C-alpha positions in Angstrom: 43.6 39.2 193.3 44.0 35.4 193.5 47.5 33.9 193.3 48.6 32.0 190.2 50.5 28.8 190.8 52.6 27.2 188.0 52.0 23.6 189.0 53.7 21.0 186.9 52.8 17.3 186.7 56.1 15.3 186.8 56.6 12.5 184.3 58.7 9.5 185.2 59.7 7.9 182.0 60.7 4.2 182.3 62.3 2.9 179.1 63.7 -0.5 178.0 63.0 -3.4 175.7 60.5 -6.2 176.4 61.2 -8.1 179.7 63.9 -5.6 180.7 62.3 -5.2 184.2 60.3 -2.0 183.6 57.1 -3.2 185.3 59.0 -4.6 188.2 60.6 -1.2 188.7 57.2 0.5 188.6 55.9 -1.9 191.2 58.7 -1.1 193.5 58.1 2.6 193.0 54.5 2.3 194.0 55.4 0.1 197.0 58.1 2.6 198.2 56.6 4.8 200.8 59.3 7.5 200.2 58.2 7.8 196.6 54.5 7.0 196.8 52.4 8.7 199.5 49.0 8.7 198.0 49.6 11.0 195.0 47.1 10.4 192.2 49.3 8.5 189.6 48.5 7.8 186.0 50.5 4.9 184.6 50.7 4.7 180.8 51.8 1.2 179.9 53.0 0.8 176.3 53.4 -3.0 176.3 52.1 -5.9 178.3 54.9 -8.2 179.5 54.9 -11.2 181.8 54.9 -9.0 184.9 51.6 -7.4 185.7 50.6 -4.5 188.0 48.3 -5.9 190.6 44.9 -4.2 190.9 45.1 -4.2 194.7 48.5 -2.4 194.5 47.1 0.2 192.1 44.2 0.9 194.5 46.5 1.2 197.5 48.8 3.5 195.6 45.9 5.7 194.2 47.1 4.8 190.7 45.2 4.2 187.5 46.5 2.2 184.5 46.1 3.0 180.8 47.4 0.5 178.3 48.5 1.6 174.8 49.0 -1.3 172.4 50.1 0.6 169.4 52.3 3.7 169.0 49.7 5.2 166.7 47.4 5.4 169.7 49.9 7.5 171.7 48.5 10.8 170.3 48.3 14.3 171.8 44.5 14.0 171.9 44.6 10.7 173.8 47.1 12.1 176.3 44.9 15.2 176.8 41.9 12.9 177.4 43.8 10.9 180.0 44.8 14.2 181.7 41.3 15.5 181.8 39.8 12.1 182.9 42.2 11.4 185.8 43.7 14.8 186.7 46.9 13.1 187.7 49.4 14.5 190.2 52.1 12.6 188.4 52.6 10.3 185.4 54.6 7.2 184.9 55.2 6.1 181.3 56.4 2.5 180.8 57.7 2.9 177.3 58.8 0.2 174.8 62.2 1.4 173.4 61.5 -0.5 170.2 59.1 2.3 169.3 62.0 4.8 169.4 62.7 7.4 172.1 62.8 10.3 169.5 59.3 9.4 168.4 58.0 9.7 171.9 59.6 13.1 172.4 57.9 14.4 169.2 54.4 13.9 170.7 52.8 17.0 172.1 52.0 16.4 175.8 49.6 18.3 178.0 51.0 21.7 178.9 51.3 20.9 182.6 53.3 17.7 182.1 57.0 17.9 182.6 59.7 15.3 182.4 61.2 14.8 185.9 63.3 11.7 185.4 64.1 9.2 182.7 65.2 5.7 183.7 66.5 3.1 181.3 66.2 -0.6 182.2 68.7 -3.1 180.6 68.8 -6.8 180.9 72.5 -7.6 181.5 72.1 -11.0 179.9 71.0 -9.6 176.5 72.9 -6.3 176.5 75.8 -7.6 174.3 73.5 -9.2 171.8 71.3 -6.1 171.5 74.4 -3.9 171.1 75.7 -6.1 168.4 72.4 -6.5 166.4 70.6 -3.2 167.0 73.2 -0.7 168.4 71.5 2.4 167.3 68.1 1.5 168.8 69.8 0.2 171.9 71.8 3.4 172.4 68.9 5.9 172.1 67.6 5.6 175.6 70.9 5.4 177.6 72.1 8.5 175.8 69.3 10.6 177.4 68.6 8.7 180.7 69.2 10.2 184.1 69.6 6.7 185.5 70.5 3.4 183.8 69.8 0.1 185.7 71.3 -3.2 184.6 69.4 -6.1 186.2 69.9 -9.9 186.3 73.6 -9.4 187.0 75.8 -12.3 188.1 79.4 -12.7 189.1 80.1 -13.2 185.3 78.6 -9.8 184.3 81.3 -7.6 182.9 80.2 -4.5 184.9 83.2 -2.4 184.3 83.0 -2.9 180.5 79.2 -2.2 180.5 79.8 0.9 182.6 82.4 2.2 180.2 80.1 1.6 177.3 77.2 3.5 178.9 79.4 6.3 180.1 80.8 6.7 176.6 77.2 7.4 175.5 76.1 9.5 178.5 78.8 10.6 180.9 76.4 12.3 183.3 74.0 9.5 184.0 74.0 7.4 187.1 74.3 3.6 186.9 73.1 0.8 189.1 73.7 -2.9 188.8 71.1 -5.2 190.4 72.4 -8.6 191.1 70.4 -11.9 191.1 71.1 -12.4 194.8 69.1 -9.2 195.6 72.1 -6.9 196.2 73.0 -3.9 194.1 76.2 -1.8 193.4 77.5 0.9 191.1 79.8 -1.4 189.1 82.8 0.9 189.6 86.0 -1.0 189.2 89.5 0.4 190.0 90.1 0.7 186.2 87.2 3.1 185.9 88.7 5.7 188.2 90.5 8.8 186.8 93.5 8.2 189.0 95.8 5.2 189.8 94.5 3.7 193.0 97.5 1.5 193.3 100.1 4.3 193.1 102.5 4.9 196.0 100.7 8.2 196.5 97.3 8.6 194.8 97.2 12.0 193.2 93.7 13.4 193.2 93.3 16.2 190.7 91.1 19.1 191.7 88.5 18.2 189.1 88.5 14.6 190.3 87.8 15.3 193.9 84.0 14.5 193.6 84.8 11.1 192.0 87.2 10.3 194.7 84.9 11.4 197.5 82.0 9.3 196.2 84.2 6.3 195.7 85.6 6.6 199.2 82.1 6.7 200.6 80.9 3.7 198.6 84.2 1.7 198.8 86.1 2.8 201.9 88.0 -0.5 202.1 89.5 0.2 198.7 91.5 3.1 200.2 92.3 1.6 203.6 96.0 2.2 204.2 96.5 4.1 200.9 98.3 7.4 200.8 96.6 10.3 198.9 97.6 13.8 197.8 94.6 16.3 197.7 94.0 20.0 197.8 91.4 20.9 200.4 90.0 23.5 202.6 90.3 23.2 206.4 86.8 23.4 207.8 86.0 23.8 211.5 83.1 21.5 212.5 81.6 21.1 215.9 82.0 17.9 217.9 84.9 16.5 215.9 87.4 14.2 217.7 90.4 16.0 219.3 93.3 17.1 217.1 91.2 16.9 213.9 89.5 19.1 211.4 87.3 18.5 208.3 89.4 18.3 205.1 87.0 19.1 202.3 85.6 21.2 199.5 82.3 22.9 198.7 80.2 20.9 196.2 77.4 21.6 193.8 75.1 18.7 194.7 72.3 19.4 192.2 72.1 23.1 191.1 73.7 26.4 191.7 71.4 27.1 194.6 72.3 23.8 196.3 76.0 24.0 197.4 77.3 22.3 200.6 80.5 21.2 202.2 81.8 17.7 201.7 85.0 16.0 203.1 86.6 13.7 205.6 87.9 14.0 209.2 91.6 14.6 209.1 93.8 14.0 212.2 96.6 16.5 212.1 100.2 16.0 213.3 101.2 19.2 215.0 99.0 22.2 214.1 95.5 22.5 212.7 95.5 24.6 209.5 93.8 28.0 209.7 90.1 27.8 209.3 88.9 27.9 205.7 92.5 28.1 204.4 93.6 25.9 201.4 96.2 23.3 202.0 98.0 20.6 199.9 97.5 17.5 202.1 99.2 14.1 201.9 97.5 11.7 204.2 96.9 8.0 204.8 93.3 6.8 204.5 91.9 4.7 207.3 88.6 2.8 206.6 86.7 3.3 209.9 83.5 4.7 211.4 83.2 8.5 210.7 81.1 10.4 213.2 80.6 13.2 210.6 78.9 10.8 208.2 77.3 8.5 210.8 78.6 5.4 209.0 81.8 3.6 207.8 83.8 5.9 205.5 87.4 7.0 205.7 89.4 9.1 208.1 92.6 10.8 207.1 95.9 10.7 209.0 98.1 13.6 208.0 101.5 12.9 206.7 102.4 16.3 205.1 100.5 19.6 205.0 101.4 22.9 203.4 99.6 26.0 202.4 98.6 26.3 198.7 96.5 28.4 196.3 92.8 27.6 195.8 91.8 25.7 192.7 90.8 27.5 189.5 87.3 26.3 190.2 86.6 26.0 193.9 83.4 24.0 193.5 83.2 20.2 193.2 80.9 18.6 190.6 79.5 15.1 190.4 78.5 15.0 186.7 81.6 13.5 185.1 
């Protein structure tokens, strides 16, 4: 008896208004060798902006382009015909948000097609205007997106305010701010954090450990010399510096089947805590190279350490 494989064709949905940078993002996806390695890709473009997809790039990336000029042409029959004609291994839809996200989701797609990721592109220079004049339409895509990218950001861009506005719509999405100088950042300001980073001792609640960990990794200098109070497990890890252990937690990185340890090297004062025991730790953060992470991060210098009970929920989550 032959085996039956339930193969799904992933859909990457790129949404945004005209000239928000959708085509530029698709170009970078096709040029990225870690994303594009020759899979047969069907691109459905629902508008034609100034930026165009070069035919040579399409050939190199094994991609084909279908343009849909009117929402009325985005029918189940047309999608099925595209699927039969190209037999794509993945689909990228460049969707004009003016047509309405809800309208797109009402269209019956080929049975094998499955949404893998939704990205919303936003022009930072027009965001305030769009939110003022068409708030409902502007909010539809960010509410559902896995990733929201603000582009054309400058030093004057109010990233913290924009971040709070998006997080109010969709607390679980990731955000990225692309600057006009070519750099990018997450837009996290100290006022966005769920704890007082300027307190004499920064108290990290159990449920905020993931937020603190990510921010330490992205902005180690923010915590350099700061004192924190955290509840952690004492992990034994090979090849750590002398008189140290890994102060950390187990985290659910994507799903219940994907759980791993996270944490920072902690240099203890007198005695290393018992392996896997829970401790309430007060420590000073030092922004320096971490051999555990292979990059600049933080290392903890113990100030106080005492045994404690484990948290009500032992796992750390990153979806807040």
